[in-house]
N, C-alpha and C positions, 0 to 999 in steps of 0.2 A: 503493500500499500504506500510506502514511503516514496516510491519510484513515481507512482502516479503524481503524488504531492508536489514532487519537485518539477516534474514536468508541467504541471499547472501554474507553479510558481514562476517557471521560466516564461510561459505564456503571458503572465501577468506583468512582466518588466516593460517598462517603457521603452519606445523605439529609441536606438542608439545605432547609429550608422558605423561606428567604430566597432559595435559587437551585435551584427545582425543575427536575428533568431531564424534559423532555417530548419523546416521540418522536410526530412528527406525518406522517401520510400520508393518501393519498386513494386511492379505487378506484372506477372506473366500474362500473356493473352494469346488465344488460340485463334490462328486466322482460317476462316470459313469462307467457301464459296458456293454459289448455288450449282446444283447438279442440273437442274431446268431453269430457264430464265422465269422470273416471277412475271405474273400476268396483271397488267395495270389496272385500276380500277377504272369501270364504266358506269355510265349513269345506272343506278339502282344495284349494282355490284361492287362489293369492295375489291381492292387488290387483293390477289391470291398467291401465297408464297408456298411452295412445296416443303414439306417437313424434312427431306432428305437433303443432305449437304456433303462437300468434299471438304476434308481436312489439307490445311496448305501450310502447315508448320506453326510456329510460334514465335512471338517477340516478347520483348521486355520493355517496359515503360520504367524509366528512372524520373521520379518527380522530385523536384527540389521546390519547396513552397515557403515563402516569406510571408507569415500571415498578417504582420504589422503593416506591410506595404502593398498587400493584395497581390503579389506577383508570383509566378510561378514559372519554372522551366521544365519541360518534358524533353527527355531524350530517349529516342528507341534504340535498343541494341538487340542482337541477335540472341545474348546470353545475359546472365545476371551473376555471373561469377566473382570472384576476389579480383580479377583484373580489371573487369568492368567498374566494380566498386571504387578501385583506386583510381582508375581515370576520372569518374565522377567527382571525385573529392579533390582532383587536381583541377578540373573545370571550375568548381565552385571557388577555389583559391584564387583563380584567375579573374572570375566574375567579380568577387569582392576583393580585389587587391587593396583597396583604401581601408579596408578593415583591420583593426588591430588582432581580432580573434573573432572567429565564427563560431556562434553557439549552436551547435547542431543536435538536433532531436532525432533519435533513431530508434527503431525496434529492436529486438533482440535476435535478428536473422544472423546466422552463423558468419556470414560475409562481412558484417558491420563490426569489424574489429581491427585493432591496430595489426593483428597477425596477417590480415588482407593485404595490408599496405606494406608490410616488411617482405612479403613473398613476391611482390610485383615491383617495389621501387626500391632505389638505394636506400640505405639506412637513414642516412641525414635527412632525405626528403620525406621519408615513412614517420621519423619521429617529429619533425616538423608539422605534418599534416595532423599527427594525432594530438 
């Protein structure tokens, strides 16, 4: 419970451009396509879509949301592994280059750890981003 209270306290902080609060998460999404083209609506009959579909792989959405500014950045990748997580943190570092520190709110996914950074970045860079 104390973790949720810490998150809520973080969200209650006033805006500070030197310490922006960024909520970061990701979601896998299955890409689908129609097997048969949908039939458009005509007067008196709604559009019709067949229940059958074709699988077209998956993608991952990384979302960085700055709630106090109402801004979000969405990046689509093929995977959501440690390397992609490290790359996204580097992108945040560039985007918020003027900040002294980024306050990052993460869930407990296994890739959300300093170990992920050390696995794919030089030690100095991984330590700095941590």
